[in-house]
C-alpha positions in Angstrom: -8.5 93.4 132.5 -9.9 96.4 134.4 -6.5 97.9 134.8 -6.0 98.0 131.0 -9.4 99.6 130.5 -8.7 102.1 133.3 -5.3 103.0 131.8 -6.8 103.5 128.4 -9.5 105.7 129.7 -7.0 107.6 131.8 -4.8 108.2 128.8 -7.8 109.5 126.8 -9.0 111.8 129.5 -5.4 113.0 130.1 -5.1 113.8 126.3 -8.4 115.6 126.2 -7.6 117.8 129.2 -4.0 118.5 128.2 -4.7 119.2 124.6 -8.3 120.4 124.0 -8.9 122.2 127.3 -5.7 124.3 127.3 -6.0 125.2 123.6 -9.7 126.0 124.1 -8.9 128.4 126.9 -6.1 130.0 124.9 -8.2 130.4 121.7 -11.1 131.7 123.8 -8.9 134.4 125.4 -7.5 135.4 122.0 -11.0 135.6 120.5 -12.0 137.8 123.4 -9.1 140.1 122.9 -9.6 140.5 119.2 -13.4 140.7 119.2 -14.3 142.4 122.4 -11.3 144.3 123.7 -10.0 145.7 120.4 -13.1 147.8 119.6 -12.9 149.3 123.1 -9.3 150.3 122.6 -10.0 151.8 119.2 -12.9 153.8 120.7 -10.6 155.1 123.4 -8.0 156.1 120.9 -10.6 157.8 118.7 -12.2 159.7 121.6 -8.9 161.1 122.6 -8.2 162.3 119.1 -5.1 160.0 118.8 -6.5 158.6 115.5 -8.0 161.1 113.0 -11.7 161.0 112.4 -11.9 158.8 109.3 -15.6 159.7 108.7 -14.6 163.3 108.4 -11.8 162.4 106.0 -14.0 160.3 103.8 -16.7 162.9 104.0 -14.5 165.3 102.1 -14.3 163.1 99.1 -16.4 164.2 96.1 -19.3 162.1 94.8 -17.4 161.2 91.6 -14.7 159.6 93.8 -17.2 157.7 95.9 -18.7 156.3 92.7 -15.4 154.6 91.8 -14.7 153.6 95.3 -18.0 151.8 95.5 -17.5 150.1 92.1 -14.2 148.7 93.3 -15.7 147.9 96.7 -13.0 149.8 98.6 -14.9 150.0 101.9 -15.2 146.2 102.0 -11.5 145.9 101.0 -10.5 148.1 103.9 -12.4 146.0 106.4 -11.0 142.8 104.9 -7.4 144.2 105.2 -7.9 145.1 108.8 -9.3 141.7 109.6 -6.4 140.0 107.8 -3.9 142.1 109.7 -5.5 141.2 113.0 -5.6 137.5 112.2 -1.9 137.6 111.0 -1.0 139.2 114.3 -2.8 136.4 116.2 -1.2 133.7 114.1 2.2 135.1 114.9 1.8 134.7 118.6 4.3 132.1 119.8 1.9 130.1 122.0 -0.7 129.7 119.3 1.2 129.3 116.0 
C-alpha cells in the first residue's frame, strides 16, 4: 500500500522537477535576456554611434508631420513592432518553441 503511494508521489515530484523546474529556468533566462540585457546592448551600440541617434532624426520632422504621426499613433506602433520582433525571435529558439 505504502509502496503504491510512494511511487505515485515519486512520479508526481519527478514530473514537476523535470517539466516545471527546467522550463521555469529556461523562461527566466530568456526573460532576463530580453528585458535586462537587451537595453544594455542597445545603449552600448548607441553610445558608440553604431546606431544613428533616433531622437535627432525625429527632431528634424516638422510639426505638421508630427501631428499626423500622433493621430495614427506611430510612436506606439514602433514600440509594438519592436516588441513583436523580439517575441518572434524568442519563439523561434529551438529549446523553447
